C-alpha distance (Angstrom), angle and dihedral (degrees) to the residues before:
residue distance angle dihedral
M1 . . .
K2 3.81 . .
S3 3.80 90.2 .
R4 3.79 92.2 56.3
A5 3.79 92.0 46.2
A6 3.81 91.1 48.2
T7 3.80 91.1 49.2
F8 3.80 89.7 48.5
C9 3.82 91.2 51.1
L10 3.80 91.2 47.7
G11 3.80 89.3 50.3
I12 3.80 90.7 52.8
W13 3.79 90.5 46.5
V14 3.80 96.6 49.4
M15 3.80 94.2 40.5
G16 3.80 91.3 47.5
T17 3.78 89.1 53.8
V18 3.81 91.3 51.2
C19 3.82 94.0 44.9
I20 3.80 95.3 48.5
S21 3.81 90.5 49.2
V22 3.80 92.8 50.3
A23 3.81 92.5 45.7
A24 3.80 92.4 50.3
T25 3.79 94.9 51.4
Q26 3.79 93.8 42.1
N27 3.81 91.6 53.0
F28 3.79 89.5 66.7
H29 3.81 97.1 38.2
T30 3.81 90.2 51.7
I31 3.80 90.7 60.3
D32 3.79 92.2 59.0
R33 3.82 91.8 43.7
L34 3.82 91.7 51.1
L35 3.78 93.7 46.6
A36 3.80 91.9 47.8
A37 3.82 95.0 46.8
G38 3.79 98.0 40.4
G39 3.80 91.5 -140.3
H40 3.77 120.7 -165.2
P41 3.83 114.3 17.4
S42 3.82 91.9 -120.3
F43 3.80 89.8 52.4
A44 3.81 91.1 49.3
D45 3.82 90.2 49.4
G46 3.81 90.7 51.1
V47 3.79 91.1 49.9
D48 3.81 90.2 49.1
Q49 3.82 91.3 50.5
L50 3.80 93.2 49.6
G51 3.76 96.6 34.5
A52 3.81 121.7 -117.1
P53 3.84 96.8 -91.7
A54 3.83 93.7 51.1
A55 3.81 91.9 43.6
R56 3.81 89.9 50.4
D57 3.81 91.1 50.1
L58 3.82 92.0 50.1
L59 3.80 92.7 47.0
R60 3.80 91.7 47.1
Y61 3.79 88.9 51.2
L62 3.80 90.2 51.8
S63 3.82 90.7 48.8
S64 3.79 90.8 48.3
E65 3.80 91.7 52.0
L66 3.81 91.4 47.4
N67 3.79 90.8 49.7
R68 3.79 90.8 48.8
L69 3.79 89.5 52.4
F70 3.81 92.8 45.7
F71 3.81 93.9 49.2
Q72 3.80 94.6 44.9
S73 3.81 91.0 48.7
W74 3.79 93.0 45.1
N75 3.80 92.1 48.4
L76 3.80 91.8 50.9
F77 3.82 91.1 46.9
Q78 3.81 92.1 51.6
I79 3.79 94.6 60.4
P80 3.83 98.0 64.5
L81 3.80 89.9 35.4
G82 3.80 89.2 54.0
G83 3.80 91.8 46.4
V84 3.80 91.7 52.3
T85 3.80 91.6 45.8
L86 3.79 91.8 49.7
W87 3.82 90.5 49.6
L88 3.81 89.6 50.5
V89 3.81 93.3 53.9
L90 3.80 95.6 46.6
G91 3.75 106.6 114.3
P92 3.76 144.1 103.3
A93 3.78 120.6 6.3
G94 3.82 89.1 -107.7
E95 3.80 89.0 71.6
R96 3.79 93.9 64.4
R97 3.80 93.6 117.1
L98 3.81 91.4 53.5
R99 3.79 92.3 48.9
W100 3.80 90.4 49.7
L101 3.81 92.2 50.7
V102 3.80 93.4 50.7
G103 3.80 91.6 40.8
A104 3.81 89.9 52.9
M105 3.81 89.8 49.8
L106 3.79 90.2 52.2
A107 3.81 91.7 46.9
I108 3.81 89.8 51.9
A109 3.81 91.0 49.5
L110 3.81 89.9 50.9
A111 3.81 92.0 48.0
L112 3.80 91.0 49.3
T113 3.80 91.4 49.1
V114 3.79 98.6 44.5
V115 3.81 106.9 24.9
I116 3.81 110.9 24.5
T117 3.82 108.8 29.0
P118 3.84 100.3 52.5
P119 3.83 94.8 57.7
I120 3.82 91.2 41.6
I121 3.79 88.9 56.1
S122 3.79 94.4 43.6
I123 3.79 95.7 46.0
G124 3.80 91.8 40.5
R125 3.80 92.2 54.9
G126 3.78 88.9 49.4
L127 3.80 89.4 54.3
D128 3.81 95.5 49.6
F129 3.81 110.4 115.3
L130 3.83 93.9 2.5
P131 3.80 115.7 131.6
R132 3.79 113.8 -109.3
D133 3.80 96.3 -147.2
P134 2.96 104.6 104.5
P135 3.81 95.6 20.2
P136 3.81 112.9 -116.9
P137 3.84 112.2 -114.0
S138 3.82 92.1 -117.7
L139 3.82 90.9 58.6
A140 3.82 90.7 78.6
T141 3.81 91.7 52.0
F142 3.81 90.1 47.4
G143 3.81 89.8 51.4
I144 3.80 92.5 50.8
L145 3.81 92.2 48.8
H146 3.79 91.4 46.1
A147 3.82 91.1 50.4
A148 3.83 90.1 48.5
Y149 3.80 90.8 50.0
T150 3.80 92.5 49.1
S151 3.81 93.1 45.7
L152 3.80 92.6 49.5
E153 3.81 91.4 47.6
M154 3.82 90.5 52.1
L155 3.80 90.8 47.1
K156 3.81 90.4 49.2
A157 3.81 91.3 50.7
A158 3.81 91.0 49.6
L159 3.82 90.7 49.3
G160 3.80 89.3 49.7
A161 3.79 92.9 50.6
S162 3.81 89.3 48.7
A163 3.80 91.6 49.7
A164 3.81 91.7 49.4
Y165 3.81 89.4 49.5
L166 3.81 90.9 52.2
I167 3.79 91.5 50.5
C168 3.80 92.6 48.1
R169 3.79 91.2 47.6
R170 3.80 91.3 49.5
T171 3.80 94.8 47.5
R172 3.80 91.3 50.2
G173 3.78 91.2 52.2
I174 3.79 94.8 -117.4
P175 3.80 110.3 155.5
R176 3.76 119.0 -116.9
């Protein structure tokens, strides 16, 4: 029973990581698609009144704020999910590798929540509405933090897939 619950939790964790990443990137791509297509006549009128550059800036700001909310919420959700998953995989000494994988996932989630996300949000808000030519000095720091966040999320997803594989292998009686 614990194996199924642990696999279920890992599935939520990995799928949540994928979904939040897709949503974040699509938020920004949707702006360009909407502005290019015109969309609803009322939307097109609003864009015309503001002007395309100002409308794009406002929509990008909205997307940034939504992404900040999504990532903060997801990070906070991962911590109890990771704790429950770790509790579910605690067991015999032979499961050390599984415990380490889930523990590493939880450590990454904690690092993202406490170390990486707060400065991304702070620096990102400072970059909102700033011209990019020339690039503001904080843009490089933001890029490094964003790359670290993305890399750690991908690593966490890979660890989760590996942990789920180990559980499935164990429950099917396949030797290590």
